[in-house]
C-alpha positions in Angstrom: 3.5 -24.9 25.8 5.9 -26.3 23.0 5.0 -30.1 23.3 2.1 -32.3 23.8 -1.3 -32.9 22.1 -3.8 -30.1 21.9 -1.7 -27.3 23.3 -1.1 -25.1 20.2 -3.5 -22.2 19.6 -6.8 -23.2 18.0 -9.1 -21.3 15.7 -12.5 -23.0 15.2 -15.3 -21.9 12.8 -18.7 -23.2 12.0 -21.2 -21.8 9.7 -24.5 -22.6 7.8 -26.4 -20.9 5.2 -29.6 -21.4 3.2 -30.3 -20.1 -0.2 -33.7 -20.1 -1.9 -35.1 -18.8 -5.1 -38.0 -16.6 -4.2 -38.9 -15.3 -7.7 -37.7 -16.3 -11.2 -34.0 -15.4 -11.4 -34.2 -13.9 -7.8 -32.6 -15.7 -4.8 -32.1 -14.8 -1.2 -29.5 -16.3 1.1 -29.3 -16.2 4.9 -26.4 -17.4 6.9 -24.8 -17.7 10.3 -21.1 -18.0 11.4 -19.5 -18.7 14.7 -15.8 -18.5 15.4 -14.0 -19.1 18.6 -10.3 -19.2 19.7 -8.7 -21.5 22.3 -5.4 -22.2 23.9 -4.2 -18.7 24.6 -0.8 -17.9 26.1 0.1 -15.4 28.9 3.4 -13.9 29.9 4.1 -14.4 33.6 6.7 -12.1 35.1 8.3 -14.5 37.7 10.1 -11.7 39.4 6.9 -10.2 40.8 3.5 -11.6 42.2 0.1 -10.1 42.2 0.8 -8.8 45.7 3.4 -6.5 44.3 0.8 -4.4 42.5 -1.4 -1.8 44.1 -4.8 -1.3 42.6 -6.0 2.3 42.1 -8.5 4.3 40.0 -8.6 7.8 38.6 -11.4 10.2 37.8 -12.0 11.2 34.2 -12.0 15.0 33.5 -15.3 16.7 33.3 -15.7 17.1 29.6 -18.9 17.2 27.5 -17.0 15.2 24.7 -16.6 12.2 27.1 -19.5 9.8 27.9 -22.0 11.3 30.3 -19.9 14.4 30.4 -17.0 12.8 32.1 -16.3 12.9 35.8 -16.6 9.1 36.2 -14.2 6.7 37.8 -11.8 4.6 35.7 -10.4 1.5 37.3 -9.3 -1.1 38.4 -5.8 0.0 37.4 -2.4 -1.3 38.8 0.9 0.0 39.7 3.9 -2.1 40.8 5.6 -1.4 44.3 9.1 0.0 44.4 10.7 -3.4 45.2 9.3 -4.9 41.9 9.8 -1.9 39.6 12.0 -2.8 36.7 12.4 -6.4 37.7 11.7 -8.8 34.7 11.9 -12.5 34.3 9.2 -13.3 31.7 7.9 -16.9 31.2 5.4 -17.5 28.4 3.0 -20.3 29.3 -0.6 -21.4 28.9 -3.2 -18.9 30.0 -5.4 -21.6 31.4 -2.8 -22.0 34.2 -4.1 -18.7 35.6 -7.7 -18.7 34.7 -10.3 -18.6 31.9 -9.8 -16.6 28.7 -12.0 -16.6 25.7 -12.7 -14.9 22.4 -15.7 -15.5 20.1 -17.4 -14.1 17.1 -21.0 -14.3 16.0 -22.1 -13.1 12.6 -25.2 -13.1 10.3 -25.5 -12.5 6.6 -28.5 -11.7 4.5 -27.9 -11.3 0.7 -29.8 -11.3 -2.5 -29.0 -11.9 -6.2 -31.3 -10.9 -9.1 -30.7 -11.4 -12.7 -33.7 -9.7 -14.2 -34.5 -9.7 -17.9 -33.1 -7.3 -20.4 -29.6 -7.5 -18.8 -30.2 -5.9 -15.4 -28.2 -7.5 -12.6 -28.5 -6.6 -8.9 -26.7 -8.1 -6.0 -26.3 -6.9 -2.4 -26.6 -7.8 1.2 -26.2 -6.9 4.9 -23.7 -8.6 7.2 -23.5 -8.0 11.0 -21.3 -9.4 13.6 -20.0 -9.1 17.2 -16.8 -10.1 18.8 -16.4 -10.7 22.5 -13.1 -11.2 24.4 -12.5 -11.8 28.1 -9.2 -12.1 29.9 -10.3 -10.8 33.4 -9.3 -13.8 35.3 -5.8 -13.7 33.7 -5.5 -10.0 34.5 -6.5 -10.6 38.1 -3.8 -13.2 38.5 -1.2 -11.4 36.4 -1.7 -7.7 36.8 1.6 -7.1 34.9 -0.1 -8.2 31.6 -2.2 -5.0 31.3 -1.8 -2.8 34.5 -3.4 0.3 33.0 -6.0 -1.2 30.7 -9.1 -2.1 32.8 -11.2 -3.3 29.9 -10.4 -6.9 30.1 -13.9 -7.8 29.0 -14.4 -6.3 25.5 -17.8 -6.5 23.9 -18.4 -3.3 21.8 -21.5 -4.6 20.2 -22.7 -5.5 16.7 -21.0 -4.0 13.7 -23.1 -3.9 10.5 -22.1 -3.4 6.9 -24.1 -3.1 3.7 -23.2 -3.7 0.0 -25.2 -3.3 -3.2 -24.0 -3.5 -6.8 -26.0 -3.1 -10.0 -25.3 -3.3 -13.7 -27.4 -2.7 -16.8 -26.5 -2.7 -20.5 -29.0 -0.6 -22.4 -30.0 -2.8 -25.4 -29.4 -1.7 -29.1 -27.2 1.3 -28.1 -24.8 -0.8 -26.0 -24.4 1.6 -23.1 -23.3 0.1 -19.8 -24.6 1.6 -16.5 -23.1 0.2 -13.3 -23.0 1.4 -9.7 -21.9 0.2 -6.2 -23.0 1.3 -2.8 -21.3 0.5 0.5 -22.0 1.4 4.1 -19.5 0.4 6.8 -19.6 1.1 10.6 -16.8 3.1 12.0 -14.3 1.5 14.5 -14.7 1.9 18.3 -12.5 4.8 19.4 -10.3 5.5 22.4 -9.5 8.4 24.7 -5.8 7.8 25.7 -5.2 10.3 28.5 -1.6 10.9 29.5 -2.1 11.1 33.3 0.6 12.9 35.2 2.6 10.9 37.8 1.4 13.3 40.6 -2.3 12.4 39.9 -1.5 8.6 40.0 0.6 9.0 43.2 -2.3 10.8 44.8 -4.7 8.0 43.8 -2.2 5.4 45.1 -1.5 7.1 48.4 2.3 6.6 47.6 4.8 7.6 44.9 3.9 6.0 41.6 6.6 3.8 40.0 6.4 4.8 36.3 9.0 5.2 33.6 8.6 8.8 32.5 6.4 11.6 33.7 3.0 10.4 32.5 1.0 7.2 32.0 -1.4 6.7 29.1 -4.8 5.4 30.3 -7.8 5.0 28.0 -10.8 6.8 29.5 -13.6 5.0 27.5 -14.5 1.3 27.2 -14.7 -0.3 23.7 -18.0 0.5 22.1 -18.8 3.7 23.9 -17.6 6.0 21.2 -17.6 5.1 17.5 -16.2 6.6 14.4 -18.4 7.8 11.5 -20.3 5.4 9.4 -18.7 5.4 5.9 -21.1 5.6 3.0 -19.7 5.6 -0.5 -21.4 5.4 -4.0 -19.4 4.7 -7.2 -20.7 4.9 -10.7 -19.6 3.8 -14.1 -21.0 4.8 -17.6 -19.5 3.1 -20.6 -20.1 2.8 -24.3 -19.3 -0.3 -26.4 -18.0 0.4 -29.9 -17.6 -2.3 -32.4 -15.3 -2.1 -35.5 -15.1 -5.4 -37.4 -13.5 -7.9 -34.9 -12.4 -5.1 -32.5 -14.6 -4.3 -29.5 -13.7 -1.0 -27.7 -15.2 -0.1 -24.3 -14.9 3.6 -23.5 -16.2 4.9 -20.2 -16.1 7.1 -17.2 -15.8 6.0 -13.6 -16.8 8.3 -10.8 -15.6 7.4 -7.4 -17.3 8.8 -4.2 -20.1 10.3 -6.2 -21.6 12.1 -3.2 -18.2 13.5 -2.3 -18.5 12.2 1.3 -15.8 13.5 3.6 -16.4 11.0 6.5 -13.4 10.5 8.9 -11.4 7.3 8.5 -8.8 7.8 11.3 -8.8 10.1 14.3 -6.5 11.6 16.9 -7.2 9.3 19.8 -4.9 11.0 22.3 -7.1 12.8 24.9 -6.5 16.1 26.7 -9.1 18.3 28.2 -8.1 21.2 25.9 -6.6 19.3 23.1 -7.8 18.0 19.7 -9.1 14.7 20.7 -11.0 12.9 17.8 -10.0 15.5 15.3 -9.7 13.8 11.8 -6.3 12.5 10.7 -7.5 11.2 7.4 -10.8 11.3 5.5 -12.5 9.4 2.6 -10.9 10.2 -0.7 -12.9 13.0 -2.4 -14.9 12.6 -5.6 -12.7 11.9 -8.6 -13.3 10.9 -12.2 -11.4 8.4 -14.3 -11.7 8.1 -18.1 -10.9 4.6 -19.3 -10.8 2.7 -22.5 -10.4 -1.1 -23.2 -9.8 -2.6 -26.6 -10.4 -6.2 -27.2 -9.2 -7.8 -30.5 
């Protein structure tokens, strides 16, 4: 792991884009990007083997908030046998010694830029990408790496964002109008259920070996439940004042013009009667800033 040629972690990227003028002072660009990682490491607990882990599954609670109303099976999960519980002798080594692991990203970009006459400028674009990770062979050989996370293959889907910005200076009266718009996909969410030891023991058919009285298990795979899409509009209006060699820019900025209250972070701890997915933070409310800049 520490010596030799080509053993350190690698991060490769390749991309290509084409830009074309489609109208006078108007151009469009389209691009593609691929990124992939290599030479992963894994932690092998030498004090246990894969035979020291018992596979099991649990049944998600029946809950309309869960995908398909809940009641589905979550597995394969692992629990160590009593003789291996608490025994640790970790060795960090190359993941390829135990199987194949990969992570890759594919992304696409479409953007435009327009410098129209009379001082009007517009720019914007759409970008979309998807990341796929897989460590299932590693988890099969080393259950101790993620015993209660069955989602070793993670492909939540494409995430798309949009950006637009425009600016225009009204001639003769020197008034600047500018605005931005952004739209971002929310993150994939989790439902981390603190499963009682008694439930896990029943699923195993033997006493569960767990530190504590519960075990946190995510009930939904990445990409099944997403956070809110975040849309925000910001606006600026400014007036240019000229006094001799002094130029003063006085204006007003309005952030979150539509006063969106979309959720940014959520409570991702699940309980059948609890507050799963209640907001923990939201987009900052609309606020106004008066600004002045003097150039001399």
